[in-house]
Backbone as JSON, one array per atom type, in Angstrom:
{
  "sequence": "XXXXXXXXXXXXXXXXXXXXXXXXXXXXXXXXXXXXXXXXXXXXXXXXXXXXXXXXXXXXXXXXXXXXXXXXXXXXXXXXXXXXXXXXXXXXXXXXXXXXXXXXXXXX",
  "N": [[106.41, 102.67, 98.06], [109.17, 104.55, 99.0], [112.64, 104.01, 99.89], [113.71, 105.97, 101.66], [111.39, 106.84, 102.94], [110.6, 104.57, 104.34], [112.69, 104.26, 106.21], [112.61, 106.67, 107.5], [110.27, 106.36, 108.9], [111.0, 104.16, 110.53], [112.91, 105.41, 112.12], [111.34, 106.83, 113.87], [110.67, 105.16, 115.96], [112.53, 105.29, 117.9], [114.97, 103.94, 118.2], [118.52, 103.81, 117.61], [119.62, 103.96, 114.22], [121.35, 102.83, 111.36], [123.0, 102.73, 108.14], [124.44, 99.8, 107.02], [126.8, 99.72, 108.89], [128.08, 100.84, 112.07], [130.46, 103.3, 112.91], [131.32, 103.7, 115.5], [129.66, 101.67, 117.47], [126.43, 102.24, 118.97], [125.01, 101.99, 122.31], [123.33, 98.92, 123.04], [119.8, 98.45, 122.56], [120.03, 98.5, 118.92], [119.57, 99.36, 115.41], [120.48, 98.14, 112.18], [120.6, 98.56, 108.68], [120.75, 96.95, 105.5], [121.21, 96.67, 101.96], [119.9, 93.91, 100.4], [119.06, 92.61, 98.08], [118.17, 93.06, 94.63], [115.68, 93.32, 92.15], [114.8, 93.56, 88.86], [111.92, 94.69, 87.09], [110.89, 93.96, 84.0], [110.03, 94.61, 80.54], [109.96, 94.19, 77.03], [112.68, 94.8, 76.81], [113.05, 96.96, 78.52], [113.41, 98.53, 81.66], [110.98, 98.8, 84.04], [110.42, 99.02, 86.71], [111.9, 98.47, 89.95], [112.31, 96.01, 92.35], [113.5, 96.34, 95.54], [115.25, 94.81, 98.07], [115.73, 94.91, 101.55], [117.55, 94.25, 104.49], [116.69, 94.65, 107.77], [118.3, 94.79, 110.66], [117.96, 93.93, 113.95], [119.68, 94.46, 116.81], [120.34, 93.29, 120.06], [120.64, 92.93, 123.66], [119.04, 91.68, 125.61], [115.98, 89.93, 125.26], [113.22, 91.78, 124.13], [110.04, 92.21, 123.97], [108.4, 94.42, 123.65], [109.93, 96.26, 122.17], [110.28, 94.77, 119.81], [107.64, 94.73, 119.0], [107.23, 97.45, 118.48], [108.83, 97.72, 116.19], [107.61, 95.89, 114.35], [105.02, 96.97, 114.29], [105.55, 99.47, 113.13], [106.44, 98.64, 110.59], [104.11, 97.39, 109.65], [102.29, 99.53, 109.49], [103.19, 100.8, 107.26], [102.41, 99.36, 105.1], [103.94, 97.5, 103.54], [105.72, 94.74, 102.04], [107.06, 92.38, 104.26], [109.22, 90.18, 106.09], [110.22, 88.16, 108.87], [113.0, 86.81, 110.69], [113.96, 84.05, 112.81], [115.42, 84.77, 115.96], [118.96, 85.04, 116.44], [121.79, 84.09, 118.38], [124.74, 85.83, 118.88], [127.59, 84.71, 119.74], [130.28, 85.66, 120.0], [129.92, 88.38, 120.27], [128.2, 88.59, 122.32], [125.41, 89.09, 122.09], [122.07, 89.33, 120.69], [120.5, 88.89, 117.45], [117.91, 89.84, 115.32], [116.34, 89.6, 112.23], [114.58, 91.58, 109.91], [113.22, 91.41, 106.82], [112.57, 93.56, 104.22], [110.68, 94.73, 101.38], [110.82, 97.11, 98.83], [109.22, 98.92, 96.22], [110.43, 100.48, 93.47], [109.48, 102.62, 91.13], [109.95, 103.54, 87.69]],
  "CA": [[107.06, 103.43, 99.12], [110.6, 104.68, 98.79], [113.48, 103.63, 101.03], [113.82, 107.05, 102.64], [110.15, 106.87, 103.7], [110.63, 103.42, 105.24], [113.61, 104.47, 107.31], [112.12, 107.81, 108.29], [109.28, 105.77, 109.82], [111.72, 103.37, 111.53], [113.59, 106.33, 113.05], [110.38, 107.34, 114.85], [110.48, 104.26, 117.1], [113.46, 105.71, 118.95], [116.23, 103.19, 118.24], [119.52, 104.25, 116.65], [119.59, 103.2, 112.97], [122.42, 103.23, 110.45], [123.2, 101.85, 107.0], [125.56, 98.84, 106.97], [127.57, 99.58, 110.13], [128.4, 102.03, 112.86], [131.89, 103.45, 113.17], [131.33, 103.36, 116.91], [128.28, 101.24, 117.75], [125.8, 102.77, 120.18], [124.58, 100.97, 123.27], [122.21, 98.09, 122.58], [119.56, 97.91, 121.23], [120.13, 99.38, 117.76], [119.22, 98.77, 114.13], [121.32, 98.34, 111.0], [119.95, 98.06, 107.48], [121.62, 96.71, 104.35], [120.56, 96.23, 100.74], [120.18, 92.48, 100.28], [118.72, 92.07, 96.77], [117.44, 93.92, 93.7], [115.07, 92.55, 91.06], [114.19, 94.46, 87.88], [110.69, 94.29, 86.39], [111.18, 94.4, 82.64], [109.33, 94.13, 79.36], [110.49, 94.8, 75.8], [114.04, 95.25, 77.09], [113.03, 98.2, 79.3], [113.17, 98.34, 83.09], [109.86, 99.64, 84.45], [110.47, 99.19, 88.16], [112.86, 97.6, 90.63], [112.07, 95.6, 93.74], [114.72, 96.37, 96.34], [115.09, 94.16, 99.36], [116.63, 95.39, 102.59], [117.5, 93.57, 105.79], [116.75, 95.51, 108.95], [118.81, 93.91, 111.72], [117.76, 94.44, 115.32], [120.68, 93.89, 117.73], [119.94, 93.55, 121.44], [121.26, 92.08, 124.68], [117.96, 90.9, 126.21], [114.75, 89.95, 124.46], [112.3, 92.83, 124.54], [108.86, 92.09, 123.11], [107.86, 95.76, 123.37], [110.72, 96.81, 121.07], [109.92, 94.02, 118.61], [106.3, 95.19, 118.58], [107.41, 98.77, 117.86], [109.36, 97.52, 114.84], [106.59, 95.28, 113.48], [103.93, 97.95, 114.13], [106.01, 100.46, 112.15], [106.43, 98.01, 109.26], [102.73, 97.13, 109.25], [101.61, 100.78, 109.13], [103.69, 101.25, 105.96], [101.81, 98.54, 104.06], [104.99, 96.94, 102.68], [106.02, 93.33, 102.29], [108.21, 92.12, 105.12], [109.26, 88.9, 106.79], [111.19, 88.2, 109.96], [113.68, 85.55, 110.98], [114.15, 83.71, 114.21], [116.59, 85.45, 116.49], [120.17, 84.23, 116.62], [122.7, 84.61, 119.39], [126.1, 86.0, 118.37], [128.4, 84.39, 120.91], [131.47, 86.5, 120.11], [129.51, 89.73, 120.64], [127.3, 88.48, 123.49], [124.16, 89.77, 121.78], [121.15, 88.67, 119.77], [120.12, 89.61, 116.25], [116.7, 89.41, 114.63], [116.32, 90.28, 110.94], [113.33, 91.85, 109.22], [113.5, 91.68, 105.42], [111.49, 94.36, 103.62], [110.79, 94.95, 99.93], [110.25, 98.36, 98.33], [109.08, 98.96, 94.77], [110.85, 101.77, 92.93], [109.01, 102.75, 89.75], [110.7, 104.47, 86.85]],
  "C": [[108.56, 103.4, 98.87], [111.38, 104.36, 100.07], [113.55, 104.73, 102.08], [112.56, 107.16, 103.5], [110.12, 105.75, 104.74], [111.51, 103.74, 106.44], [113.31, 105.73, 108.11], [111.11, 107.29, 109.31], [109.99, 104.95, 110.9], [112.45, 104.26, 112.54], [112.64, 106.81, 114.15], [110.2, 106.42, 116.04], [111.51, 104.5, 118.2], [114.74, 104.9, 119.09], [117.22, 103.81, 117.27], [119.46, 103.36, 115.4], [120.65, 103.74, 112.04], [122.48, 102.26, 109.28], [124.5, 101.08, 107.16], [126.33, 98.66, 108.27], [127.65, 100.91, 110.86], [129.91, 102.11, 112.98], [132.15, 103.14, 114.63], [129.9, 102.96, 117.26], [127.72, 101.87, 119.01], [125.5, 101.64, 121.15], [123.41, 100.19, 122.67], [120.92, 98.57, 123.23], [119.77, 98.97, 120.15], [119.79, 98.61, 116.5], [120.28, 99.09, 113.09], [120.51, 97.86, 109.81], [120.94, 97.96, 106.34], [120.77, 96.29, 103.16], [120.91, 94.76, 100.53], [119.88, 91.91, 98.91], [118.01, 93.14, 95.95], [116.9, 93.03, 92.58], [114.35, 93.52, 90.13], [112.92, 93.85, 87.29], [110.79, 94.87, 84.99], [110.15, 93.88, 81.65], [109.9, 94.87, 78.15], [111.84, 95.47, 76.03], [114.11, 96.6, 77.81], [112.72, 97.86, 80.76], [112.07, 99.33, 83.5], [109.85, 99.93, 85.95], [111.51, 98.23, 88.73], [112.37, 97.3, 92.03], [113.42, 95.65, 94.43], [114.42, 95.76, 97.68], [116.16, 94.69, 100.32], [116.45, 94.53, 103.83], [117.65, 94.62, 106.88], [117.12, 94.59, 110.11], [118.67, 94.6, 113.07], [118.75, 93.71, 116.23], [120.29, 94.27, 119.16], [120.59, 92.55, 122.39], [120.23, 91.15, 125.32], [116.71, 91.02, 125.36], [113.78, 90.97, 125.04], [111.13, 92.84, 123.56], [108.28, 93.46, 122.76], [108.61, 96.4, 122.21], [110.4, 96.09, 119.77], [108.56, 94.46, 118.09], [106.38, 96.56, 117.95], [107.88, 98.63, 116.41], [108.28, 96.95, 113.92], [105.41, 96.22, 113.27], [104.31, 99.0, 113.08], [105.97, 99.88, 110.74], [105.0, 97.79, 108.77], [101.99, 98.4, 108.86], [102.05, 101.29, 107.77], [103.11, 100.45, 104.81], [102.84, 98.07, 103.03], [105.16, 95.47, 103.0], [107.2, 93.22, 103.24], [108.09, 90.71, 105.71], [110.29, 89.03, 107.9], [111.77, 86.82, 110.21], [113.62, 85.26, 112.47], [115.4, 84.44, 114.7], [117.76, 84.48, 116.57], [121.01, 84.9, 117.7], [124.09, 84.66, 118.79], [127.04, 85.87, 119.57], [129.57, 85.34, 121.09], [131.14, 87.93, 120.55], [128.62, 89.78, 121.87], [126.01, 89.28, 123.28], [123.34, 88.95, 120.8], [120.94, 89.55, 118.54], [118.85, 88.99, 115.68], [116.6, 90.25, 113.37], [114.91, 90.39, 110.4], [113.7, 92.19, 107.78], [112.31, 92.4, 104.81], [111.75, 94.51, 102.13], [110.11, 96.27, 99.59], [110.22, 98.31, 96.82], [109.42, 100.38, 94.3], [110.47, 101.82, 91.45], [109.84, 103.75, 89.0], [109.77, 105.34, 86.06]]
}
């Protein structure tokens, strides 16, 4: 599955989503995604595919299990590898963040 397919699916859950940052952040909750790692699959000095890891960060003011379920349901319907972290509270921003790390395989 390609990155554009993953984020097209995430857009369907109804939360604002942007790469890396917002110039003017929307009201909470919202999502941000960033490229966190790349790993080439090689043989005979040729790259055959690349695993790309992305962090999808869910920012929110109050815990909302329904929104978390929308995110995990979307990830599960895509049949991709993902993991999630425990939420953290960002004191300076007065909000929480929970990260979902996904991996996509890009074949050459």
